C-alpha positions as CSV (number, residue, x, y, z in Angstrom):
1,M,-0.2,-0.2,0.1
2,T,2.5,2.4,0.6
3,Q,4.6,1.7,-2.6
4,R,1.1,2.4,-4.4
5,N,0.3,5.7,-2.9
6,G,4.1,7.1,-2.5
7,P,6.7,7.2,-4.5
8,A,5.7,4.7,-7.5
9,P,3.3,6.9,-9.2
10,R,5.7,10.1,-9.0
11,H,8.3,8.1,-10.8
12,T,6.1,7.1,-13.6
13,T,4.2,10.6,-13.9
14,A,8.2,12.1,-14.5
15,S,9.4,9.5,-16.6
16,R,6.5,10.1,-19.4
17,P,7.4,13.4,-20.6
18,R,10.5,12.4,-20.9
19,S,9.3,9.8,-23.7
20,L,7.3,12.6,-25.5
21,R,10.2,15.4,-26.1
22,P,11.4,14.1,-29.5
23,P,8.4,13.7,-31.2
24,L,7.0,16.8,-29.7
25,L,10.1,18.7,-30.6
26,S,9.9,17.1,-34.1
27,A,6.2,18.6,-34.0
28,L,7.7,21.9,-33.1
29,L,9.8,21.8,-35.8
30,M,8.0,20.7,-38.6
31,G,5.0,23.8,-37.4
32,V,8.4,26.4,-37.1
33,L,9.3,25.3,-40.6
34,A,5.8,24.9,-42.1
35,T,5.0,28.5,-40.7
36,A,8.6,30.0,-41.8
37,T,7.9,28.4,-45.2
38,A,4.4,29.8,-45.2
39,C,5.7,33.1,-44.2
40,G,8.4,33.2,-46.8
41,G,5.8,32.8,-49.7
42,D,3.8,34.8,-48.5
43,T,6.4,37.6,-48.6
44,G,7.5,36.8,-51.8
45,D,4.0,36.6,-53.2
46,G,2.9,39.7,-51.2
47,D,5.8,41.7,-52.5
48,S,5.6,40.5,-56.4
49,A,2.1,40.9,-56.3
50,R,1.8,44.8,-54.5
51,H,4.6,45.2,-57.3
52,A,2.8,44.1,-59.9
53,S,-0.5,45.4,-58.8
54,S,1.8,48.6,-58.3
55,V,3.0,48.9,-62.1
56,P,-0.7,49.2,-63.8
57,S,-1.5,51.9,-61.0
58,I,1.4,54.1,-62.2
59,S,1.1,53.1,-65.9
60,S,-2.5,54.0,-65.5
61,A,-1.6,57.0,-63.6
62,A,0.8,58.5,-66.1
63,P,-1.7,59.3,-69.0
64,P,-3.7,61.7,-66.9
65,S,-0.5,63.2,-66.2
66,S,0.7,63.5,-69.6
67,A,-2.6,65.0,-70.8
68,S,-2.8,67.7,-67.8
69,A,0.6,68.6,-68.8
70,A,0.0,69.2,-72.7
71,P,-2.3,72.5,-71.6
72,S,0.6,73.9,-69.8
73,G,2.4,73.9,-73.3
74,S,5.2,72.5,-71.5
75,R,5.4,69.5,-74.6
76,T,3.7,71.8,-77.2
77,P,6.3,72.7,-80.2
78,R,7.6,76.1,-80.4
79,S,6.2,76.7,-83.4
80,E,2.5,75.9,-82.4
81,R,2.8,78.2,-79.3
82,P,0.1,81.0,-79.5
83,A,2.0,84.5,-79.7
84,S,1.9,86.7,-76.7
85,G,-0.4,89.8,-76.7
86,T,2.6,92.2,-76.9
87,A,3.7,90.2,-80.1
88,Q,0.4,90.0,-81.6
89,S,-0.7,93.1,-80.9
90,A,1.3,96.4,-80.3
91,P,-0.5,99.0,-77.9
92,P,-1.9,101.7,-79.5
93,S,0.5,104.3,-78.3
94,A,3.0,101.6,-80.4
95,R,0.7,101.7,-83.3
96,S,0.2,105.2,-83.0
97,S,3.9,106.3,-83.1
98,S,5.5,103.1,-85.0
99,S,2.9,103.0,-88.1
100,P,3.4,105.9,-90.3
101,A,0.2,108.7,-90.8
102,P,-1.5,108.4,-93.7
103,S,-0.4,110.4,-96.8
104,H,-2.2,111.8,-98.9
105,A,-0.6,112.0,-102.3
106,P,0.2,115.8,-103.5
107,S,-1.6,115.4,-107.0
108,S,-5.3,115.1,-104.8
109,R,-5.3,118.4,-103.3
110,P,-5.1,119.9,-106.7
111,A,-7.5,117.3,-107.9
112,A,-10.0,118.0,-105.2
113,A,-9.4,122.1,-105.4
114,A,-10.5,121.7,-109.4
115,G,-13.5,120.1,-108.3
116,V,-14.1,122.9,-106.1
117,R,-16.4,125.9,-108.0
118,R,-15.3,129.6,-106.9
119,I,-17.8,131.1,-107.1
120,C,-18.1,135.3,-108.4
121,S,-19.4,137.0,-105.9
122,A,-20.7,140.7,-105.6
123,A,-17.1,141.9,-104.0
124,R,-15.2,140.5,-107.1
125,L,-17.4,141.5,-109.8
126,T,-18.7,145.1,-111.1
127,L,-22.0,145.4,-112.9
128,S,-23.2,148.0,-116.0
129,A,-25.7,148.3,-118.2
130,G,-25.7,147.7,-122.2
131,R,-27.8,149.2,-124.7
132,M,-31.4,148.6,-124.5
133,D,-32.7,147.1,-127.4
134,I,-36.7,147.6,-128.1
135,G,-38.2,146.8,-131.2
136,A,-41.7,143.9,-131.9
137,G,-43.2,145.2,-128.7
138,N,-40.5,143.6,-126.5
139,V,-37.9,145.6,-124.7
140,Y,-34.3,144.0,-123.9
141,L,-31.9,145.7,-121.5
142,P,-28.3,143.6,-121.3
143,L,-26.7,143.6,-117.5
144,V,-23.1,142.8,-118.4
145,F,-20.7,141.3,-115.1
146,T,-17.0,141.7,-114.9
147,N,-14.4,140.3,-113.2
148,K,-12.5,142.5,-111.2
149,G,-10.4,140.3,-109.0
150,T,-6.9,138.4,-109.7
151,T,-8.4,134.6,-110.2
152,T,-10.9,133.0,-112.4
153,C,-14.4,132.3,-110.8
154,T,-17.3,131.0,-112.1
155,L,-21.4,132.3,-112.8
156,T,-23.9,129.9,-112.8
157,G,-28.0,130.4,-113.5
158,Y,-30.3,133.2,-112.6
159,P,-29.3,135.9,-111.5
160,G,-32.1,137.9,-108.7
161,V,-33.2,141.2,-110.5
162,S,-35.9,144.0,-108.9
163,L,-36.2,147.4,-109.4
164,V,-36.9,149.4,-106.6
165,D,-37.1,153.6,-106.3
166,S,-34.2,156.1,-104.7
167,A,-35.3,155.1,-101.2
168,G,-34.6,151.5,-102.1
169,S,-37.9,150.3,-101.8
170,P,-39.2,147.4,-104.2
171,I,-40.8,148.5,-107.4
172,G,-43.3,145.1,-108.1
173,A,-42.5,142.2,-108.2
174,P,-38.8,140.4,-108.9
175,A,-38.0,139.2,-112.6
176,T,-39.2,135.5,-113.1
177,R,-37.0,133.3,-115.0
178,R,-37.3,133.3,-119.0
179,G,-35.3,130.4,-120.8
180,T,-33.7,127.5,-120.0
181,T,-30.6,127.1,-117.6
182,R,-27.2,127.2,-119.7
183,P,-23.8,126.1,-118.8
184,T,-21.3,127.6,-116.3
185,V,-20.0,130.6,-117.5
186,S,-16.1,131.2,-116.3
187,L,-14.9,134.4,-116.1
188,P,-10.9,134.9,-115.6
189,P,-9.4,138.5,-114.1
190,G,-11.2,140.9,-116.5
191,G,-13.8,138.7,-117.9
192,S,-17.4,138.7,-118.3
193,A,-20.5,137.4,-118.5
194,S,-24.2,138.8,-119.1
195,T,-27.6,138.3,-118.7
196,S,-30.8,140.3,-120.3
197,L,-33.7,141.7,-118.6
198,H,-37.5,141.0,-120.6
199,T,-40.3,143.5,-120.5
200,L,-43.0,144.6,-123.0
201,N,-43.2,147.9,-124.5
202,E,-45.8,150.2,-123.2
203,G,-49.2,149.9,-125.0
204,T,-48.6,146.4,-126.1
205,T,-51.2,145.1,-123.9
206,D,-53.9,146.6,-121.2
207,T,-51.7,146.2,-118.4
208,P,-50.4,149.5,-117.2
209,C,-46.5,150.0,-116.9
210,R,-45.1,150.2,-113.2
211,R,-43.8,153.6,-112.1
212,T,-40.5,154.2,-112.8
213,A,-37.3,152.8,-111.0
214,R,-34.7,154.2,-109.9
215,W,-32.2,151.6,-109.7
216,I,-32.3,148.0,-111.2
217,R,-31.1,145.6,-107.7
218,V,-28.9,142.6,-108.7
219,Y,-27.8,139.5,-107.0
220,P,-25.5,137.8,-108.6
221,P,-26.1,133.3,-108.9
222,D,-25.3,132.1,-105.9
223,S,-24.4,135.0,-103.7
224,F,-26.2,136.7,-100.7
225,D,-24.9,140.0,-101.5
226,A,-26.8,143.1,-104.0
227,M,-25.4,145.6,-106.2
228,K,-26.9,148.1,-108.5
229,V,-27.1,149.6,-111.1
230,S,-29.0,152.5,-112.7
231,A,-32.1,151.6,-115.2
232,R,-32.4,154.6,-116.5
233,S,-35.2,154.3,-118.8
234,F,-35.9,151.5,-118.1
235,R,-39.6,150.4,-117.2
236,V,-41.4,147.1,-116.8
237,C,-45.1,147.3,-119.0
238,G,-47.4,144.6,-119.9
239,G,-47.0,142.6,-116.6
240,V,-44.0,141.1,-118.1
241,F,-40.4,141.4,-116.1
242,E,-38.4,138.2,-117.3
243,V,-34.7,137.5,-116.7
244,E,-32.2,135.2,-118.2
245,A,-29.6,132.6,-117.6
246,M,-25.6,134.0,-117.2
247,R,-24.1,133.6,-120.7
248,S,-20.7,134.4,-121.3
249,G,-19.8,137.9,-123.2
250,T,-21.8,141.3,-122.8
251,D,-24.0,140.9,-125.0
252,G,-26.9,139.4,-122.8
């Protein structure tokens, strides 16, 4: 009884672990090797997998970076780059200073001046009355204009004519136009042009004559200044008082 409950059981329990050490060590060694193998496999495969996965991500990210770089002009050829604002167009001050002013050809000025009509104003003219022509019931009185200036001038169309008394008050209505308009008359210095006044002889019609005038007041064509010449014996009768267009010469 003493042997069963005493030292004998202790010896048996201590001896069993010794018998189990080799299998346990081998199992542990195999586990360590398996773990090392697994770790080595995971490490190698994981690195290669991560490296492989990182390569597509880099290649897929490359096009957006190159596309985004294109608008910045870093890869645009020099010839295709748009010119700067200062290169395309100079400032207004630069253009005004660098660009030559529009030139006017000297030959165009005489041409323009030639197209301008130098009107014979009253200040450039002298007025005289010619010899009265009476016959066949009609009376004609020439009025002659002479250029007293130093340059050529022109007369075109009809003068304005009326009869006035010594006080300058008009006698009846102004003369009406007779006939058609003639070409422009060019008067060189000292040159003359004329018109004719027309009325009827007294008694030709039942319309009485106007009272005798002191002056014939004349406005040259295109002039606002009047000239005067003595009416002498000229008197409007028969209700007819007309003036003709200007013509060259002194015959009216």
